[in-house]
Phi, psi and omega in degrees: 000137180277328183183165184296335183292339180262001183294316183295311177300323181294320177297318179300315179297323180295316178295320179296320179297318178298320179296318182295319179298319179294319179296318180297319178299316180296319181294320178299320178298317180296317182293318179298318179295321180292326179299333179273022178068242189252128177240151181288147172281172189301328182280358186234031182296335182271001182291152182261136179287149184209125177279164181296317181296319177295322179296320177296317179298317179296317181298313183291340180267326191245345183294133181302327180296323177290322178295319178297319178297321179296319177296321179296319179295319179295319179298317180295324178295319178293324177295323178295318178295325177296323180293326177298326180296343178294338179278346186274157175293149177259117184244132181218158177245132182235151175217146182208149174223136184226147175226113186263168180296327180204169179291155175264128180185191182244124181268112181254012182296335179291346180273353181299316183300305179300322180293319180295319178296319182295321181291326178294315178296324181291320180292328183271359183278348182079004179284341181251138180300126180303335180290337182269346186300316180301320181293319180294317180296326178294326179284320184284331183307306180298326180295318181290332180278343181288165177276120182270045176257115181268108182279126177263318183221130177294149181295339179245122180203163179201167181201156174232129183206186180227162179218149180227132173233138181227116179291127178263314180204118180244029179076013181098004183298321183293317179298319178297316181298321180291317178294320180295320179295321178295320178293323178296322177295317177296325177295319178297321178294319179294322176295322176296321177293322176297315177300318181298312180295319180295321180291322178296317178297317178296319180295316180301316180297316183281326180294306180287335174297319177291321177299317178296314183296321179295319179291324177297318177300316180298319178295316181297324179295319178292322178295315179299318179297317180294315180293323179297318178296318179293326177295318178298318178295320181294324178298317179294319180294319182291327179294326179270006177074021184270339176228160180285156180295329179298325179292323176296318178299322179297317179295320178297320178298317179294327178295314179296320179295318180295319179294322178295317179293327176294316179298317178296320180296320179294321176297322179296320177300314182296319180294312183291324177298320177295320178296319179295319178298323179295319178294319180284343185059040179230137179263066182205146180278139181233152175244119178293137178242352175273124184282153172295157185209165169227151178252126184296326182213126177241178182294169183287166178298320180300325181299313182287327178292319177294320176298318181298319181294334182257336188235354179296123185300324181294317178296321178298320179294319178297319178298318178294324177296324178295317178295323176296322178296322178293323175294328175296324175297315180296324179297315180292329178292328182294340179292345178273355185255156179288161178239132183236130182226133172267143183213157178196160181195163178198165181251142179262328183213135180234140177240110179056033175270134183300145179293346178289338181284129181291150182274343179206162178200146176227158181184178178231133179246141180233134177231123180223112183276128182271313185211134179224035178073029179066016179298315181296321182296316181290321178294322178296318178294320178297320179297322178293321178295321178298318179297321179292322178297314180295325178297319178293321178296324178295318177299316180294318181298320178299318178292319180298319181293321179297318179294318180299316179299318179296318178297314180295322179296316179294320178297323179297315178295324181295317180293324178294318176295325179296320178296321177298321178292321179294327177301321176294318178296327180294319178297321178294316181296322178293318179292320180298319179293320178298318179295317180295323177299313180296318180294324179294318179296330179272358181078019183260359182220151181272164177295329178297319179296320181295317178298316180298322179293319177297313181293326178296317178296316178298321179295319179295318178295319177295323177296323178295318176297319180297320178295321177295320177298315179298323178297311183294320179297317180292323176298318178298320178294322178296315180292326176297315179296327179279353179081019181231043183301328182290349180274003182302314179300331179295329178293325179292338181265003180294155182295327182265014177279129181250126175288140179245112178239168185300321188257001182258153173268000000 
């Protein structure tokens, strides 16, 4: 030491040097942790690591929406099989028992009087030998006294039999029903594909959202640790009169701000973690291990638009709805045609059924409606209008999807360009911090400037992560619109895919 007048600046420089060494150590710890991608915060040490591909597999296997879609597909398949059964004969067994008020028959008792008169005239005509009359009268007497009711069917009877009906021609209704059932099955498959793509897009957003939030928490913790150390140094410097009280207040303000941002970041982690668990349908905390990425070069816009027109599940559903509307027109047209059905039946067992009733019968029935109050005409016209409406909706949906793909594609390019711009800002922020460190050690810069430089570098790196998150989310949405959402992990494995981490350029 040259003299006492230089003791205070020397002490200040010593304290500042000590602070810089501590800050550098804290920054190195933060950078090393970030290089290892995503690490758990202290409250999540028991969380299970999960890669993006494994997360997709779990989601597609366990998410309730996928299970519901699978049930819908199975139901549609059974409906299609049921429609095939319309071509088959319908066979049934019937049984009946009846008890009537009286027997069915012919009452001949009214003929007794004429017969009795005729027999009296015949006996008195002398044409019959008188010796034979007693014998004849003895024979006729019981007959005349008997009940002349001829029973054809007993009042109590029953039977068991079967019947068969076979549609021969129903105006095309059976063909329409089968084609409509097949279209409904294809619609269920398209809805399942839509659910699958939407879940992958949702998973990517929540998976990388959690990765981003965890890294933000880690950054905020390092910032709080660094500012807290600087606050302790500033308190000591202010106590010794080496810095103004206003500079201490500024550090205290930054400390409160850093703690508030750390608390908000932790809340964000908890919220996104719950959302990810909901998508996975698992009640367990997970840590993402797949880093966010950008792809330097992807296919052209025309490539994704053509894919969307052929594979987008929503467009496929609209196309199927149009075909269903056309089948509805054919169904209403069939009402103008005759219907022909073959039928037959027979009895297996009869109880007190008259022998006059036949035991079996076959035949053909024809039904042709002539007039029904113009009901068919109006329904046919309504079906044609519905088909035209769906056709217009299909045209509009195709244009909307093309515009959506173009918007997502442009946003994707914008985020990639944004990351390139942020890389330039990152180099500047790193150099600016280095200059401020050197100036602080030489006593040419204040502690407030150094803190601002540190926070600025952390902010630029966090902004870079946010841009990468936006890129991945938009890429997932683009692939969903193109109908190839399941190919998202393949983009992360491309040779030109760049991982984006907190400490990497």
